[in-house]
C-alpha positions as CSV (number, residue, x, y, z in Angstrom):
1,M,121.9,-143.1,168.4
2,A,122.3,-143.7,172.1
3,R,124.7,-146.6,171.6
4,L,126.8,-144.6,169.2
5,Q,127.0,-141.7,171.7
6,E,128.0,-144.2,174.5
7,L,130.7,-145.6,172.2
8,L,132.1,-142.2,171.3
9,S,132.2,-141.4,175.0
10,E,134.1,-144.6,175.7
11,I,136.6,-143.8,172.9
12,R,137.1,-140.2,174.1
13,A,137.9,-141.6,177.6
14,C,140.3,-144.2,176.2
15,R,143.8,-144.3,177.8
16,N,145.0,-147.6,176.4
17,C,148.1,-146.2,174.6
18,E,148.9,-143.5,177.2
19,E,152.4,-144.7,177.9
20,F,153.3,-144.4,174.1
21,L,151.8,-141.0,173.5
22,P,154.3,-138.1,173.9
23,L,151.5,-135.5,174.3
24,G,149.2,-137.8,176.2
25,P,145.8,-139.2,175.0
26,R,143.3,-137.0,173.3
27,P,141.1,-139.1,171.0
28,I,139.7,-136.9,168.2
29,L,136.9,-138.1,165.9
30,S,133.3,-137.4,165.1
31,A,130.4,-139.6,163.9
32,F,126.7,-139.6,163.6
33,T,124.1,-142.3,162.9
34,E,123.1,-140.1,159.8
35,S,126.7,-140.1,158.4
36,K,126.8,-141.0,154.7
37,I,130.5,-140.3,154.2
38,I,133.5,-141.4,156.3
39,I,136.7,-139.5,156.1
40,A,139.2,-142.1,157.2
41,G,142.6,-140.4,157.7
42,Q,145.7,-141.5,159.6
43,A,146.1,-139.8,163.0
44,P,146.0,-136.3,164.4
45,G,149.1,-134.1,164.1
46,T,150.3,-131.7,166.8
47,K,148.1,-128.8,165.7
48,V,145.0,-131.0,165.7
49,H,146.0,-132.4,169.1
50,A,146.2,-128.9,170.4
51,S,142.9,-127.7,169.0
52,G,140.9,-130.9,169.4
53,I,139.4,-130.3,166.0
54,P,140.0,-133.0,163.3
55,W,141.8,-131.8,160.1
56,D,142.4,-128.4,161.6
57,D,145.7,-127.9,159.8
58,P,147.1,-127.4,156.3
59,S,146.2,-131.0,155.3
60,G,142.6,-130.3,156.3
61,D,142.6,-127.0,154.3
62,R,143.7,-128.9,151.2
63,L,141.3,-131.8,151.7
64,R,138.3,-129.3,152.0
65,D,139.6,-127.5,149.0
66,W,139.7,-130.8,147.0
67,L,136.2,-131.6,148.1
68,M,134.9,-128.1,147.7
69,M,133.5,-128.3,151.2
70,D,133.5,-125.3,153.6
71,R,134.5,-125.6,157.3
72,E,130.9,-125.2,158.4
73,F,129.6,-128.2,156.5
74,F,132.8,-130.3,157.1
75,Y,132.5,-129.9,160.8
76,H,128.8,-129.6,161.4
77,S,127.0,-131.8,158.9
78,P,125.9,-135.1,160.5
79,Q,126.4,-136.6,157.0
80,I,130.2,-136.5,157.6
81,A,132.0,-138.8,160.0
82,I,135.7,-138.2,160.6
83,I,137.3,-141.5,161.8
84,P,141.1,-141.7,161.6
85,M,143.0,-144.9,162.0
86,G,144.5,-143.6,165.2
87,F,142.5,-141.1,167.3
88,C,145.5,-139.6,169.2
89,Y,148.8,-138.0,168.1
90,P,151.3,-140.8,167.9
91,G,154.5,-138.8,168.1
92,K,157.3,-137.8,165.8
93,G,159.5,-140.1,163.8
94,E,162.5,-139.6,161.5
95,R,160.3,-138.8,158.5
96,G,157.4,-137.0,160.1
97,D,154.7,-138.3,162.4
98,L,154.8,-141.9,163.5
99,P,152.2,-144.3,162.2
100,P,148.8,-144.5,164.0
101,R,148.9,-146.7,167.1
102,P,147.7,-150.1,166.0
103,E,145.7,-150.7,169.2
104,C,143.3,-148.0,168.2
105,A,141.9,-149.8,165.1
106,E,141.9,-153.1,166.9
107,L,139.9,-151.7,169.8
108,W,137.5,-149.4,168.1
109,Q,137.1,-149.5,164.3
110,E,134.7,-152.4,163.9
111,K,132.5,-151.4,166.8
112,L,132.3,-147.9,165.5
113,L,131.6,-148.8,161.8
114,S,128.9,-151.2,162.9
115,L,126.9,-148.3,164.4
116,L,127.0,-146.2,161.2
117,P,124.2,-147.8,159.1
118,N,123.8,-145.0,156.5
119,V,127.4,-144.9,155.2
120,K,127.6,-145.0,151.4
121,L,131.3,-144.0,150.9
122,T,134.6,-144.1,152.8
123,L,137.4,-141.9,151.7
124,T,140.5,-143.8,152.7
125,I,143.2,-141.2,153.0
126,G,146.8,-142.2,153.2
127,Q,148.5,-145.6,153.3
128,Y,147.3,-146.7,156.7
129,A,143.7,-146.1,156.0
130,I,144.0,-147.7,152.6
131,K,145.7,-150.8,154.1
132,Y,143.0,-151.2,156.8
133,H,139.9,-150.6,154.6
134,L,141.1,-152.2,151.3
135,G,143.3,-154.9,152.6
136,K,144.4,-157.3,149.9
137,K,142.4,-155.5,147.2
138,R,144.9,-152.7,147.1
139,K,147.5,-152.6,144.4
140,K,151.3,-152.9,144.7
141,N,151.7,-149.3,145.9
142,L,149.7,-146.3,146.8
143,T,150.1,-144.6,143.4
144,E,148.7,-147.6,141.6
145,T,145.9,-148.0,144.1
146,V,144.8,-144.4,143.7
147,K,145.1,-144.6,139.9
148,H,142.6,-147.5,140.0
149,W,140.3,-145.8,142.5
150,R,137.1,-146.6,140.5
151,E,137.6,-150.3,141.1
152,Y,136.9,-149.7,144.8
153,L,133.9,-147.5,144.3
154,T,131.4,-150.4,144.0
155,D,132.5,-151.5,147.5
156,G,132.0,-148.0,148.8
157,Y,135.6,-146.9,149.1
158,I,137.8,-144.3,147.4
159,P,141.6,-144.4,148.0
160,F,143.1,-141.0,148.4
161,V,146.6,-139.6,148.6
162,H,147.1,-137.8,151.9
163,P,146.8,-134.0,151.4
164,S,149.8,-133.3,153.7
165,P,152.3,-130.7,152.5
166,R,154.8,-133.5,152.8
167,N,153.3,-135.1,149.7
168,I,153.8,-132.1,147.5
169,M,156.5,-133.9,145.5
170,W,154.2,-136.9,144.9
171,R,151.5,-134.5,143.6
172,R,154.0,-132.7,141.3
173,K,155.1,-136.1,139.9
174,N,151.5,-137.2,139.5
175,P,149.6,-134.2,138.2
176,W,146.8,-136.5,136.9
177,F,145.6,-136.8,140.5
178,E,144.6,-133.2,141.1
179,E,143.8,-132.5,137.4
180,N,141.6,-135.6,136.6
181,V,140.9,-137.7,139.7
182,I,140.0,-135.0,142.3
183,P,137.1,-133.5,140.2
184,E,135.6,-137.0,139.7
185,I,136.0,-137.9,143.3
186,R,134.4,-134.6,144.3
187,E,131.5,-135.4,142.1
188,E,131.0,-138.8,143.6
189,V,131.1,-137.3,147.1
190,W,128.5,-134.6,146.4
191,K,126.3,-137.0,144.5
192,I,125.9,-138.9,147.8
193,L,125.6,-135.8,150.0
194,E,123.0,-134.1,147.9
195,K,120.8,-137.2,147.4
196,D,117.7,-137.0,149.6
197,S,119.0,-133.9,151.3
């Protein structure tokens, strides 16, 4: 517990990418030694940067809706760790936010994950988290990877489409995701959360 808290303090004090961050560094994450589920997203947006609360935006509202998880549980249960690929807002690009800064994962991910011994499942949300956590096991594209989500369950991962409003067209073209996959994923998540609780 103490080592994890020390590492979280180190991460929150990180200024490694300061010169590249238009709003400055503000690492945003949460983790507990008791965490059973990791929510591995991409990087904070401007709203999250401003509030300092992970997933405190429309994407977070949709994610909690998909998981049938209220804000109180999402933010205050030690069973949930929120560990994005980049901990700080990376800036704006031509098609939305820039990718997470690569230095973040290189510096912190392995150290952090090694201190979370009770994790049973990682929700890899969006292409950057999927690429990092699934590596060569992912399919030719995000859609195919998400379609075959059960293949990754035995390794403790579920690939997820990012719940951003920017992905509304993808969700309209792929109604099977919200109609069929989300209810099954929700069941897998709550099976873990309710076990021994």
